[in-house]
N, C-alpha and C positions, 0 to 999 in steps of 0.2 A: 287180577283186580278183584276186589271184593264186591259183593252185591250191595248196591246203594238203594235203599228203600226210603222213599220220601212220603211222609204222611202229611196231608194238609186238609184241614176241616174248614168248611164254609157252608153257608146255607143261603136260601133265597126267600124273598117275599113272593107270595103267590101272584101270578098275573091274573088279570080280570077274566080271561077266557077259561080259566082252569080252577074255578072256585070249588067245584064239587069234589075234588080229590085232594086229600090232605096228607096221606101217610105214604107217599112214594117219592122217588128221587126225581130230580129235574130231568134227567135223561129219560125218565118214564112219564114226563109232564106232570110234575108234582109241585106242591106249594111249599110247605115248610119242611126242610130237609137238612140233614147233615150228611154231606157227601165226603167220602174218603177215597182218594185215588192212591193206589199203591202200585208202583212200577219200578222196574229195574232200569237204571239209566246206564247208557254206555259212555257217559261223560262223567268225570269225577268232579262234579260241581254240586254245591248245596245251596246256591243262591237263587236258582231258578227252578220253579215247579211247573213250568209249562209242559203240557202233554202234547207231544207231536208223534208223527208216524215212527220216527226212529226210536223214541224213548218209551212209547206206549207198550206195556207188557201185560199188566193185569189191572182189573178195575173192580172195585168193590163199592157197594152202595148200602148205607144203613139208614133206616127210617126212624125218626123220633117224633113223637107226638107232643106238641106244646099246648099247655092248657090255655084256654081262652074263655074268660068268664062270660063274654057276650055271645059266644058261639059263632062269631063272624071273624073272617080274616082281615087283618089290618092292611090297608093298601097304602104304601108309602114308597118313595123313591129309595133306591139302594144307596147306602152310605158306606164308605170304606170303614172297615174295622181293623183293629190291630191283630195281626196273627203272626205266628212264628212257625217257620219250617224247621223241623228237627230231624236229624238222622237217627233212625231207630232200626230195630230188627223187624223182619216181616211180621204182619199181623197174626199169621198163623203160629208164630213162635214168640209170644210175648215174654218179656223179661221183667224181673222184679223192679227194675228201675224206671219202668214206663210211668209217665205222668198223664193223667186224664184231665181234660179241661172241665171245670165245674159247670154244671148246667146253669143257664141264664133264664131269668124270668121273661125276657124278651128275645124273640128270635134274632140272632145276629144277621147282619147284612153281608152282601157279597164282598169278598176280598179281591182286590185287583191283581190276581195272580195269573191271569191269562184268559183266553176266550173259553166260553162254555160250549161243549159239543153236544149236538142232539143225537138221538138214537141212530139216525141214518148215517151220520158221520162216524160214529163209533163202530157201526157194522162195517162201514167202508174200510176203516183202519184194520179191523180184524180180517177182512177179506184180503187186503193187501198183504197182511202178515202171512196168510195161508198161501196165496198165489205167488208172492214175491220170492226172490232167491233166498236160499237158506243162509242164515246169519252165523256169525262166529259164536261159538259156545262161550258164555260168560265164564264158565269154570276154566276153559282153556286160556282165556284172557288173563285171568288171575295167575294161572300157572306160568304163562309166558312172562308176565311182569316180574314174577318172583325168580324165575330160573334164567331168563335171557338177559334182561336189561339190568343195569346197575352202574356203579361208579366207574367201572373200567371200560364200559362199552357206550351205553346211551342211557342218560338219566331222564326218565319219563316224568313230565310235569302236567300233562293234560292229554285227554283222549277225545277224539271226535269221530263222527261217522265217516266211512271211507267207501268209495264205490259209487256206481251210478244211482243206486237206490239206498245207499247207506247200509249195505249189507255187511260191510267190513268195519274194521277199527283202524283209525289213524293215530299213531302214538307221536305226540309232540314232546320235545324236550331239548336236552343239551347233549351234543356229541362229545365223547371223551377219548377220541383217538382219530387216526386217519380213516376217512369214511369208507374206503375200499376194504381196509383190513377189518374194520368193525362189521361191515355188511357181510363179508365172507364168514366171519365168526358167528354172527347171528344166524345165518342161513344153515350152517352145519349144526348148531345147537338146536335150532327149531325142529329139525328132523329127529334129533335124539329125544326131544321132550314130548313132541306131539305126534310123531310119526309123519306119514306122507299125507297129511290132511290139509295143510295150508301153504300158500305162497306169500312170501315176504317181499314187499316192494320198497325200494329206497327212492323217495321223491323229494322234490323241493318243498320246503315248508310253505303252506299257503299263507298269504298275507303276512309274510315275514317283515319285521321292522328293519332288518339290516342283514348284511352278509355274516357268515360264520367268522369268528375271530381267527381261525386257522387258515382262512382263505376260502373263496368260493361261496356258494349259497348255503344257507341253513337247510338241513335235511330233516325229514320225518320218515317214519316207517309205517307202511300200510300193510294190513293183514287181511287176506281174503281166502275163502275156501277154494280148493283146487277146482272143484266142479263148477264153481261160479266164475272164476277168473280165466280158466283155460278154455280155448275154443273147442267146440264139439266135433265129433268125427264126421266125415263126409257120408251123406246118406245115399241110398240107391237113386232117389229122384234127382239128386245133384249130379250123379254120374250120367243119368239119362239126359238131363238138360245140357250138360257139357258136350255130350256126343252130338246132340241135335245142333247146337251152335257151331260145332266144328264142321259138320256137314254143310251148314249154310255158309260158313266162311269159305269152304272149298268152292261152292257155287259162285259166291261173289268174286273170288279170285279168278275163276275161269271167265266170268263176265267181264272183268277188267281186261283180261287178255284179248277177248273178242273186240272190246271197244277200242283197244289200241290199234286195231287194224282198220280204222274207220275209212281209210282211203281205198280199201279193197272190198268193203262190204257192199251189198246190193243197194242201189239208190233208194228203193222204197223203204228199206230198213233204216238207212241213215236219215231219211226224211222224217220217219216216225219218231226217232229219238231226238232230232234237232229242231223240228218244226213244231212250235206250240199249237198250231192250228190243226195238226194231224189228228184224226179221230180214230179211224179204223186201223187196227194193228196189222202188220204184215204177217205173212206166213213164217212162223219161227223156224220151220224146217230149213229155211234158206241159210240159217246160221250154223247148221250142223257141219258143213265142210270147213268152217273156220275154228272149230273146237280144238282140233289137233294142233294147229299152229298157235293156239292160245295157251296151250299147256306149259311151254317153257316160262312164260311170264307168271302164270299161276304158281308154278313150282318155286319161282324166285320169291314171290310174296309169302307163300307158306313157309319157305325156308327161313326167311327173316323172322317170322313169328316163332317158329320152333327154336331158332337160335336164341331169341330173346328169353324164352322160358328155360332153356338149358343153362343160360347164364345165371338165372336166379337159383336154380337147383344146385349148380356147382358151387356157388357162394354159400348156400345154406347148409350143404352137407358137412363141411368141417366144423361148423358151429352147432351141429346136431339140432338144427331148426327144421321143423316139418312144414311143408307147403301143401296147399290144396292143389287139386287138378286145375288147369287153366280153363277159364270160360271165355272162349274167343267171341269177339263182337264183330259180326260181318258188316261191311260197308261197301257200297257199289262204287264209290269214288276212289278209295285207296285199297280196296280189297278187304281190309279189316281195320278196325280201330285199335287192334291189339287184343289183350286178354286181361281178365280179372283173376289175379292169383292171391289167395288169402294165406295169412300165417296160421298154421294149425298148432302152434306152440308159442309160448311166451318168449319174447326175445330177451336174451340175457343182459344186453347193454345197448347203448346208442351206436357204438361203433359197428356192431353187428347189423343194426338196422340200416346204416348207411351202406355197408358193403353189399348186403343182399339187394337192397333197393336199386342201387346204381349199376349192379352187375348186368341186369337184364337189358336195359337200354343201351349200355355200352357195347354189349355183345351184338345186339341187333343192329346198332348203328355201324359197327365195324364191318359186318357182312354187307349191309346196304351200301356203304360207301365203296366197298370193293367192287360190287356189281355196277354201281354208278360210274366209277372211274374206268372200269373195263369197257362198259358200254360206250362211254365218250370216245375212248381210243378206237373202238371198232367203228363208231360213227364217222370218224375222220379218215378211215381207211377206205380208199376207193374200191378195193377188192371185195368189201363186204356190202356193196350197194344193194345186192339182191335181198339181203336180210333186213334192210332198214324200213322203217315205217314213217309216214308223214304225220306230224302233229302240229297244231297251231302254235306259233311262236309265243302267243300270249300266255301259254301255260307256264313258261319260264319266269313270268312275273310273279308267280305264287310264292317264291322264296328268294330273298336277297342273296343269301349265301350260295345256294345252288345255282341261281341264275348267273352270278358272277363267275363261278367255276365253269359253267357251261360256255359262257361268253369267252373266257380265257382259252378254253380248249378248242372250240369250233371256229372262233374268229368272228369278226364283225360282219363279214359278207354273208356267212351262213345264218347268223342269228337275226340280222336286220332284214327279215323277209316275213311273208305271211305264214309260211309253213317251214318247218325244220325237219330234216331227215335224221332220225336217230335210231339206234339199235334198241330193241325191246328191253335189254338189260338196264338202259338208262331209266326207263319207266319203273321197272322193278326196284332199282336202287332209290329212285326219287320217292316212291311210295313208302318204302321201308324207312328211309330217313325221316320223312314227315310223320309217320306213325310213331317212331321212337321219340321224336321231338314232342309230339302231343302227350305221350305217356310220361315224359320227363318234366312236364309243367308243374311248378311248385304249388299244388293245390290239393286239398283233401287227402284221399288215400291212394292217389296215383304214385308211381315210383318216385317222381320228383317231389311230391309232398312228403313222402316218407323220408327221403334223403334230407330234405331241408329240416324236417322235424328232428331227425337224429343229429344233424350237424349243428343246428342253431337253436333248437328248442321249439316248443309249441307256440310261444308268443310270436316268434319270427314267422312261423307258418301262417298264422292269422294274417299278418301284414302282407306276406307274399300272396296268400290266397285272395284277399280282397283286390289286390292289384291285378292278378290274373283274371279274375272274373270281370273286372272293369274293361280290360283290354280285349277279352273275348266278346263282351257285349258290344263294344264299339267296332268290332271287326278288325282291330289292329293286328291281332295274331291269328294266323290261319286263313285269312280271307273268307271265302264263301263257306269254309268248313268250320268257322268259329262258332256259329250258332248251334249246329248239331252236336259238336263236341262239347260245348258248354252245357247243353241239356243232358248229354250222357253223363257228364261229371256230376251234375246236380242230382240226377236220379240214382246213379250207381256208386259213385266214388267220392261223395262230398264229405263223409265222416273221417276225421283224422285217425291215424293208427293209435291203438291203445298204448299206454306207457310200458316201457321195458322194466325188467326187474330192478336193474340199476339205471334209473332215469336221470341221474345227476352227473356222473363222471363225463367230462368233455371228451370229444372224439379226436382232438389233435388238429394242428394247423394244416397238415397235408390233406386230410379228408375235407376240411372246410374249403381249401383252395380248389380241390377237384370238383366238389359240388358246385361252387361258384362258377367255375369254368364251364361246366355242363349247362348251367342255367343260361349263361351268356350265349353259348352256341345254339341253344334252343331258341332264344330270341331272334338270332340272325336267321335261323332256318325257317321260322314261321312268320317272319316279317315280310309282307308282300312289297313289291316295288310299284310305286305309283307311276302314272303314265309319263309325267315330265322326266322323272329320273330314269325310267326305262328307255325313253327316247335318247337321253343324253348318254347312257351307258351302252346303247346298242342292243338292248335285250328286247327283241320283238320289233315289229313295225307298227307303232302306235297309230300312225295316220290312217291305216287301213281298217281300223276297228270302228 
């Protein structure tokens, strides 16, 4: 794209508070002035001369002295004057065809071409230019338009800023072939023309008036520098933080294993953790003998977490997608809230986003359900009575799906009591399934949010996210864990995932059905059982609470 230089001349009548200065620009608090703004625009438009952050490039100011026989400045209200904006060459390279506006005997008034900026605002624009991300080189934009786009691929009609801070270029126009074939051709030609400097994104055209005549949404192509669009490498401090969080998660998993033996713990320890009026903590050395017996449950919780992360990495490896190290989130109720795993490379398409996102929760849930099922079978075996632990039956009201499975396996008599004897594997599987379900919620940058964004688009994720936040706020999902989990998502995982390189091509019906089924199972897993229904189903002894 060629450089567009817009020249606009206008002047101001002096304000009352600035009578003493006559021969400087308004941005230097001046009275009678002719100001010329020269900037390079990233939009191919000649009808607008507004200077904003994305278009501001250079600024020149010329002073002109107007003769005044009385020696005083005339105070009058600004009136619109007729002015024309013409496309010319830059001021430093004038051409013979340039026309100058003849001087006027009376200072012209301000033209309504946009807001006037003071010196502080201009300095802020310049600071943002310096501190902001590096923008696309205008020479490369022109080269890309000449070499890449055309009648056989994509005919560019307009350009707009692209990216979080407008550091890129969005090419809008008309597609001249199948979008996948055109995109692949443009990507290969981009490397040949500009080298390995830029990433090209195929996205839906913003504010499109209708679908593409060939079917599907209208597309546009966004251009960003690689150092701006690609995630940065993992730093040493991030490795240190990940290690500390993993050690804390080990501690919370062991604590969960000790808490599962509540019927064996010393009375003073149980009283301290269950009685809200207890003040003096007991001797913690009393818990040391129970650490060894708590390790199997801790191993089960940690195994589910590691299986979850292995699922992500196995799905990402064939697609050549890099992932960050996992940042485990410790939690004393479940052992862990899971882990935060970031994409360290740009995803090629939405199908890849769905596959990688859903692989972790599915792998973790598969191992968790296996432990849960084996634990239930051991709980119903009289020969394993020595390994069972007593837990309150009201705990099974935390999940409609898991409560029904437990009720069907152990029977009405075992479940309709104040306490239930179960194997520790049931607790490990229960916690793993709950953690996997939480991470599969369709909100933000969770695994479920990424899967929904890839399968149904970003607009669908907004609707799913608002619904999820509402249900968490009302305590409908997750019961007593809904509030801490909602705060965790708002603080750490609320931002949706960035677009893929090909953010337009649909993922297919099979992936959409799989994501929908997972969301449905998540709802059943996190939906608690209210007292009336629990009494009717025989899940717990409600009358004893």
